C-alpha positions as CSV (number, residue, x, y, z in Angstrom):
1,M,104.4,82.4,157.4
2,L,101.0,82.5,155.8
3,R,99.0,79.2,156.3
4,V,96.1,78.6,154.0
5,A,93.6,75.8,153.7
6,V,92.0,75.1,150.3
7,V,88.9,73.0,150.6
8,G,88.5,70.9,147.4
9,S,91.2,69.3,145.3
10,G,89.6,69.7,141.9
11,P,90.9,72.1,139.3
12,S,89.8,75.3,141.1
13,G,91.3,74.1,144.4
14,V,94.6,73.0,142.8
15,Y,94.9,76.2,140.7
16,T,94.3,78.2,143.9
17,A,97.2,76.3,145.6
18,Q,99.4,76.8,142.5
19,S,98.7,80.5,142.4
20,L,99.5,80.9,146.1
21,V,102.9,79.1,146.0
22,Q,103.9,80.9,142.8
23,Q,103.2,84.4,144.3
24,D,104.2,83.9,147.9
25,P,107.6,82.2,148.6
26,D,106.7,81.4,152.2
27,V,103.0,80.4,152.1
28,R,102.1,76.9,153.2
29,V,99.0,75.3,151.7
30,D,96.9,72.4,152.9
31,V,94.5,71.1,150.2
32,L,91.6,69.3,151.9
33,D,89.1,67.0,150.2
34,R,86.3,64.8,151.5
35,L,87.5,62.0,149.3
36,P,90.8,60.2,149.8
37,C,91.5,60.9,146.1
38,P,92.5,64.2,144.5
39,Y,91.5,65.9,141.2
40,G,87.8,66.3,141.7
41,L,85.8,66.2,138.4
42,V,88.9,65.5,136.4
43,R,88.9,62.1,138.1
44,Y,85.2,61.6,138.6
45,G,83.5,63.8,135.9
46,V,85.6,63.6,132.8
47,A,84.5,60.7,130.6
48,P,86.8,57.7,130.9
49,D,87.4,57.6,127.1
50,H,88.7,61.2,127.1
51,E,92.3,60.4,127.9
52,K,93.6,63.7,126.7
53,I,91.5,65.7,129.2
54,K,92.1,63.1,132.0
55,S,95.8,63.6,131.4
56,L,95.4,67.0,133.1
57,Q,95.8,65.0,136.3
58,G,99.5,65.1,135.6
59,S,99.8,68.8,135.9
60,L,97.5,68.9,138.9
61,R,99.7,66.2,140.5
62,T,102.7,68.4,140.1
63,V,101.1,71.1,142.2
64,L,100.0,68.7,144.9
65,E,103.6,67.3,145.1
66,H,105.0,70.8,145.6
67,E,107.1,71.0,148.8
68,R,104.8,73.7,150.3
69,V,101.6,72.0,149.4
70,R,100.1,69.1,151.4
71,F,97.2,66.9,150.4
72,L,94.8,65.9,153.2
73,G,92.1,63.6,151.9
74,G,89.2,62.0,153.7
75,I,88.3,65.3,155.5
76,E,84.6,66.3,155.6
77,V,84.1,70.0,156.2
78,G,80.8,71.3,157.5
79,A,77.9,69.2,158.7
80,G,79.2,66.0,160.3
81,G,82.8,67.0,159.8
82,V,85.3,69.7,160.7
83,P,83.3,72.9,161.4
84,V,84.0,76.0,159.3
85,T,84.8,77.8,162.6
86,R,87.6,75.2,163.4
87,L,89.2,75.8,160.0
88,A,89.1,79.6,160.6
89,E,90.9,79.1,163.9
90,S,93.5,76.8,162.4
91,Y,94.6,78.8,159.3
92,H,95.2,82.4,158.4
93,A,92.9,82.0,155.4
94,V,90.5,79.3,154.0
95,V,89.5,79.2,150.3
96,Y,86.4,77.1,149.6
97,C,86.5,75.4,146.2
98,V,83.6,73.0,146.7
99,G,82.0,73.2,143.3
100,A,78.3,72.8,142.4
101,A,77.2,69.4,143.7
102,A,73.5,69.4,142.9
103,D,71.7,68.8,139.6
104,R,69.0,71.0,138.3
105,R,65.7,69.3,137.9
106,L,63.1,69.4,135.1
107,G,60.2,70.0,137.5
108,I,57.8,67.9,135.4
109,P,55.4,65.0,136.3
110,G,57.0,61.6,136.3
111,E,60.5,62.8,137.0
112,E,60.7,60.5,140.0
113,L,59.8,57.3,138.1
114,P,62.3,54.4,138.1
115,G,64.5,54.8,135.0
116,S,64.7,58.6,135.4
117,W,68.1,59.8,136.6
118,S,70.3,62.8,136.5
119,A,73.3,62.6,134.1
120,T,75.5,63.1,137.1
121,E,74.3,59.9,138.7
122,F,75.1,58.0,135.5
123,V,78.5,59.7,135.2
124,S,79.3,58.9,138.9
125,W,78.3,55.2,138.3
126,Y,80.6,54.7,135.3
127,S,83.4,56.8,136.9
128,A,83.3,54.8,140.2
129,H,82.6,57.7,142.4
130,P,82.3,56.2,145.9
131,D,78.9,58.0,146.4
132,A,77.5,56.5,143.2
133,V,74.2,54.7,143.3
134,T,74.4,50.9,142.8
135,G,71.1,50.4,141.0
136,S,70.8,49.1,137.4
137,F,70.7,51.8,134.8
138,L,70.5,49.6,131.7
139,A,68.5,46.5,132.5
140,G,65.7,46.1,130.0
141,V,66.6,49.4,128.2
142,R,66.2,49.6,124.4
143,S,65.7,53.3,124.0
144,A,67.3,56.1,126.0
145,V,66.7,59.9,126.0
146,V,69.2,62.4,127.2
147,I,67.6,65.8,127.9
148,G,70.2,68.5,127.3
149,V,72.6,69.6,124.6
150,G,75.8,70.4,126.5
151,N,79.1,68.5,126.7
152,V,77.9,66.3,129.6
153,A,74.9,65.3,127.5
154,V,77.3,64.4,124.6
155,D,79.5,62.4,127.0
156,V,76.7,60.2,128.4
157,T,75.3,59.7,124.9
158,R,78.7,58.6,123.6
159,I,79.3,56.3,126.5
160,L,75.8,54.7,126.0
161,A,76.9,53.9,122.4
162,R,80.3,52.6,123.2
163,G,81.2,48.9,123.2
164,R,83.6,46.8,125.2
165,A,86.4,47.2,122.7
166,E,86.4,51.0,123.2
167,L,85.8,51.0,127.0
168,S,88.0,48.2,128.2
169,P,91.3,50.2,127.9
170,T,89.8,52.9,130.1
171,D,89.8,53.1,134.0
172,M,86.0,52.5,134.0
173,P,85.0,50.1,136.9
174,Q,84.5,46.5,135.9
175,T,80.8,46.5,136.9
176,A,80.0,49.5,134.6
177,L,82.1,48.0,131.8
178,T,80.2,44.7,132.0
179,A,76.8,46.4,132.0
180,L,77.6,48.7,129.1
181,A,79.1,45.9,127.1
182,A,75.9,43.8,127.5
183,S,73.6,46.8,126.9
184,G,70.6,46.3,124.6
185,V,70.3,50.0,123.9
186,T,69.8,50.6,120.2
187,D,68.3,54.1,120.1
188,I,69.6,57.2,121.9
189,G,68.0,60.6,121.6
190,M,69.7,63.8,122.7
191,V,67.1,66.5,122.9
192,G,67.3,70.3,123.4
193,R,64.4,72.7,124.1
194,R,66.0,75.3,122.0
195,G,67.7,75.2,118.5
196,P,71.2,74.1,117.5
197,S,72.3,77.8,117.6
198,Q,72.0,77.7,121.4
199,A,73.4,74.2,122.0
200,R,76.2,74.3,124.6
201,F,78.3,71.4,123.3
202,T,81.7,72.1,121.6
203,T,82.3,71.1,118.0
204,K,85.1,68.7,119.0
205,E,82.8,66.8,121.4
206,L,80.0,66.8,118.8
207,R,82.1,65.4,116.0
208,E,83.1,62.4,118.2
209,L,79.6,61.1,117.9
210,G,80.1,60.7,114.2
211,S,83.1,58.4,114.7
212,L,81.4,55.8,116.8
213,P,81.5,52.4,115.3
214,D,78.3,50.7,114.2
215,T,76.3,53.9,115.0
216,D,74.2,56.2,112.8
217,V,73.9,59.8,113.8
218,L,70.5,61.2,112.6
219,V,69.4,64.8,112.4
220,D,66.1,66.2,111.0
221,E,66.8,68.9,108.5
222,A,63.6,70.7,109.6
223,E,64.9,71.1,113.1
224,L,68.0,73.0,111.8
225,A,66.0,76.0,110.6
226,P,67.9,79.3,111.1
227,D,67.1,81.2,114.3
228,P,65.6,84.6,113.5
229,A,67.6,86.1,116.3
230,Y,70.7,85.7,114.1
231,G,69.3,86.0,110.7
232,D,71.6,84.3,108.2
233,P,73.6,81.4,109.7
234,S,76.8,83.4,108.9
235,G,75.8,85.8,111.7
236,L,76.2,83.1,114.3
237,P,79.3,83.1,116.6
238,A,82.0,80.9,115.1
239,A,81.6,78.0,117.6
240,Q,77.8,77.8,117.0
241,R,78.3,78.1,113.2
242,R,80.7,75.1,113.2
243,N,78.2,73.1,115.2
244,V,75.4,73.9,112.7
245,E,77.7,72.9,109.9
246,V,78.4,69.5,111.5
247,L,74.7,68.9,112.1
248,R,73.8,69.9,108.5
249,G,76.3,67.4,107.2
250,W,74.7,64.6,109.2
251,A,71.2,65.7,108.1
252,A,72.3,65.4,104.5
253,S,73.9,62.0,104.9
254,P,71.9,58.8,104.2
255,A,71.3,56.5,107.1
256,L,73.6,53.5,107.2
257,G,71.1,51.1,108.7
258,V,73.5,49.9,111.3
259,R,72.8,48.5,114.8
260,R,72.6,51.7,116.8
261,R,71.1,55.1,116.2
262,I,71.8,58.5,117.9
263,R,69.1,61.1,117.1
264,L,69.9,64.7,117.8
265,R,66.6,66.6,118.3
266,F,65.9,70.3,118.8
267,F,63.0,72.6,119.6
268,L,61.4,70.0,122.0
269,R,60.6,70.8,125.6
270,P,60.0,67.9,128.0
271,V,56.6,68.2,129.8
272,E,56.1,64.8,131.3
273,L,57.7,61.4,131.8
274,I,55.1,58.7,131.0
275,A,55.0,55.5,133.0
276,D,54.9,52.0,131.6
277,A,54.6,49.0,134.0
278,G,55.7,51.1,136.9
279,R,58.7,52.8,135.3
280,V,59.4,55.4,132.7
281,G,58.4,54.3,129.2
282,A,58.3,57.5,127.2
283,V,58.9,61.2,127.3
284,R,56.2,63.7,126.2
285,F,57.6,66.8,124.5
286,E,56.1,70.0,123.4
287,R,57.3,71.4,120.1
288,T,58.8,74.9,120.6
289,A,59.6,77.6,118.1
290,P,62.2,80.4,118.1
291,D,60.8,83.7,119.6
292,G,63.1,85.9,117.6
293,S,65.3,87.0,120.6
294,G,67.2,83.8,121.2
295,G,64.6,82.0,123.3
296,V,61.7,79.7,122.4
297,T,57.9,79.6,122.9
298,G,55.6,76.6,123.1
299,T,53.4,75.8,120.1
300,G,50.8,73.5,121.7
301,R,51.9,70.6,119.6
302,Y,53.2,67.5,121.3
303,E,55.0,64.2,120.6
304,E,56.0,61.2,122.6
305,V,59.4,59.5,122.4
306,E,59.9,56.0,123.7
307,A,62.5,55.7,126.5
308,Q,63.1,53.2,129.3
309,L,66.0,55.4,130.4
310,V,65.9,59.2,130.8
311,L,69.0,61.1,131.8
312,R,68.6,64.8,132.5
313,S,71.6,67.0,131.8
314,V,70.3,70.5,132.3
315,G,72.9,72.0,134.6
316,Y,74.2,72.1,138.2
317,R,73.7,74.1,141.3
318,G,75.9,74.8,144.3
319,V,74.7,73.6,147.7
320,P,75.0,75.3,151.1
321,L,78.0,74.4,153.2
322,E,77.1,74.6,156.9
323,G,78.8,77.6,158.4
324,L,79.1,79.6,155.2
325,P,76.6,82.2,153.8
326,F,74.7,81.1,150.7
327,D,72.8,82.8,148.0
328,A,70.0,80.3,147.3
329,E,68.8,82.0,144.1
330,R,72.2,81.9,142.4
331,G,73.5,78.7,144.1
332,T,76.8,80.4,145.1
333,V,78.5,81.9,148.1
334,P,78.2,85.8,148.2
335,H,81.6,87.3,147.5
336,L,83.6,90.3,146.4
337,A,86.5,89.4,144.1
338,G,86.6,86.0,145.9
339,R,86.3,87.5,149.5
340,V,83.3,85.9,151.3
341,L,80.6,88.4,152.2
342,R,78.6,87.9,155.4
343,S,75.6,90.2,155.6
344,G,77.2,92.3,153.0
345,A,80.5,92.8,154.8
346,V,83.8,91.1,153.9
347,A,84.5,88.1,156.2
348,P,88.2,88.2,157.1
349,G,90.1,85.1,156.1
350,E,87.3,83.5,154.1
351,Y,87.4,83.1,150.3
352,V,85.8,81.2,147.4
353,A,86.9,80.1,144.0
354,G,85.5,77.9,141.2
355,W,81.8,77.1,140.7
356,I,80.8,77.9,144.2
357,K,82.1,81.4,143.5
358,R,80.8,82.1,140.0
359,G,78.3,79.3,139.3
360,P,78.7,76.3,137.0
361,T,80.1,78.2,133.9
362,G,83.2,77.9,131.8
363,V,85.6,75.0,131.1
364,I,88.3,73.5,133.2
365,G,90.8,76.3,132.2
366,T,88.3,79.0,133.4
367,N,89.1,78.0,136.9
368,R,92.7,79.2,136.5
369,S,91.8,82.9,136.1
370,C,89.0,82.5,138.7
371,A,91.6,81.2,141.2
372,K,94.1,84.0,140.4
373,E,91.5,86.6,141.2
374,T,90.8,85.1,144.6
375,V,94.4,84.6,145.4
376,T,95.1,88.3,144.5
377,S,92.5,89.3,147.0
378,L,93.9,86.9,149.6
379,L,97.5,88.2,149.3
380,E,96.3,91.8,149.4
381,D,94.8,90.9,152.8
382,A,97.8,88.9,154.0
383,P,99.3,91.6,156.2
384,A,96.1,91.8,158.3
385,L,95.6,88.0,158.2
386,L,99.1,87.4,159.6
387,R,98.4,89.3,162.8
388,R,96.0,86.5,163.8
389,P,97.7,83.7,165.7
390,V,97.2,80.2,164.3
391,P,98.8,76.8,165.3
392,E,102.2,76.1,163.9
393,D,100.7,72.9,162.4
394,P,96.9,72.8,161.8
395,L,96.8,69.0,161.9
396,P,96.3,68.5,165.7
397,P,93.2,70.7,165.9
398,L,91.8,69.0,162.8
399,R,92.3,65.7,164.4
400,A,90.8,66.9,167.6
401,A,87.7,67.8,165.5
402,G,87.5,64.1,164.3
403,A,89.4,64.3,161.1
404,E,91.5,61.3,160.0
405,P,93.5,62.6,157.0
406,V,94.6,60.4,154.2
407,G,97.9,61.9,153.0
408,W,99.7,61.7,149.7
409,D,101.2,58.3,150.6
410,G,97.6,57.0,151.1
411,W,96.6,58.3,147.6
412,L,99.7,56.7,146.1
413,A,98.6,53.4,147.7
414,I,95.2,53.8,146.1
415,E,96.9,54.3,142.7
416,R,98.9,51.1,143.2
417,A,95.8,49.1,144.2
418,E,94.0,50.3,141.1
419,A,96.9,49.3,138.9
420,E,96.9,45.8,140.6
421,L,93.2,45.5,140.1
422,G,93.5,46.4,136.4
423,A,96.3,43.9,135.9
424,S,94.2,41.1,137.5
425,L,91.4,41.9,135.0
426,G,93.8,42.1,132.0
427,R,93.3,45.8,131.7
428,G,95.1,49.0,132.6
429,A,94.5,50.7,136.0
430,V,90.8,50.3,137.0
431,K,89.2,52.5,139.6
432,L,88.3,51.1,143.0
433,P,84.5,50.9,143.1
434,D,83.5,52.1,146.6
435,W,84.4,53.7,149.9
436,D,85.5,50.4,151.6
437,A,87.9,49.6,148.8
438,L,89.4,53.1,148.9
439,W,89.8,53.2,152.7
440,A,91.3,49.7,152.7
441,A,93.9,50.6,150.0
442,A,94.8,53.9,151.7
443,G,95.0,52.3,155.1
444,R,93.6,55.5,156.6
445,E,97.2,56.7,156.7
446,R,97.9,59.9,158.5
447,T,100.1,62.4,156.8
448,A,103.5,63.3,158.1
449,D,103.2,66.2,160.5
450,R,105.2,68.4,158.3
451,Y,104.9,70.2,155.0
452,T,107.9,68.7,153.2
453,R,107.5,65.8,150.8
454,P,108.7,62.3,151.9
455,P,112.3,61.7,150.7
456,H,111.3,59.0,148.1
457,R,109.1,61.5,146.2
458,S,110.6,63.0,143.1
459,S,112.1,66.5,143.7
460,R,112.1,67.4,140.0
461,H,108.6,68.8,140.1
462,S,108.2,72.5,140.4
463,V,105.3,75.0,140.1
């Protein structure tokens, strides 16, 4: 009987578990997560007003309720937690699906000023991630600048422009809802160093900005000049062509003169955050120009944009996990078709999937094919892996290493507590805001020492 640990319960981890139980009728899978809550970025990264994407939790839940899958939350792996070596001794195979937890930086003067944050820090705050900072993002802010033109940049721009009526039905924590509802932000700039042809947002996400109440979306026609790399705009890939069409429509529309303005800017590269009274007060940009090959070059012309809040959204990087090899240049774990490589040689029983395998690319669905490749490799290796003796149940050695797992019943208790909290506030379910609240709700429950579901769980789910 093949016993596999999957470290990480976001989409890549759950798709890995799903692929395993679909392809091997005897495999038993433990899905470990450092949080007592499953679903990873679907719970803590998808914007709270994107209910359709958040509904993916339902299909992930079905996998985690499978009779041969066990959720073990609250387990730290690596430094300060269960060592990688202990996992290797406790399972035939371990698949690391730990994502890319670090933000890329701008590397410019003033980046450390108060009021300068990563978009991820802002997202964690309004998503109630238990590691989120508790500082004030919006106090005294009139103008905000979001640096980046991907979907995360669109998300944080949209949330900054939302009001209480749109956000109250979501699971956003009450503190963030109150702060956003009272926000004095009237101007939001979303700025890219390259042109609209290279923007990473999807057209669906982009169009949502135009449907925000009491908000103008402003685009400068001059910043939509065709990129020589593509010649005529009809030469653009279909997705980019649709984006440019939406932007041109906004550029041609008269301003409504309403309370709030979103300005989409292009061909501007941040070079410095300028201080005002001890915090960020403006961003200095250099005007760029297309270089004819899809990139840009500086022009030596500069402009300053007022901003008391700056959110950088310029990508993510993987971080090393103690005990695993790491390619610092790529921010990934070296691998061959998902098999971890140590000093260039395959490490038996160690695998990766998701962003820590391929880098922060693709959409949620990309993790499915990525997981299948890794699982194919793992199952090809299974005859050799099964020769290695492992404990009948890995829980005792995990507990001996200091782990105190929160099982599925603990997660269901957190769900109930969030529903009760929301009801007390006259809202739907509202996320618990911090570690203490999550632990209290879960009761630090230990999972049953078996792989089968408790009898009260629905048996109609299948994978």
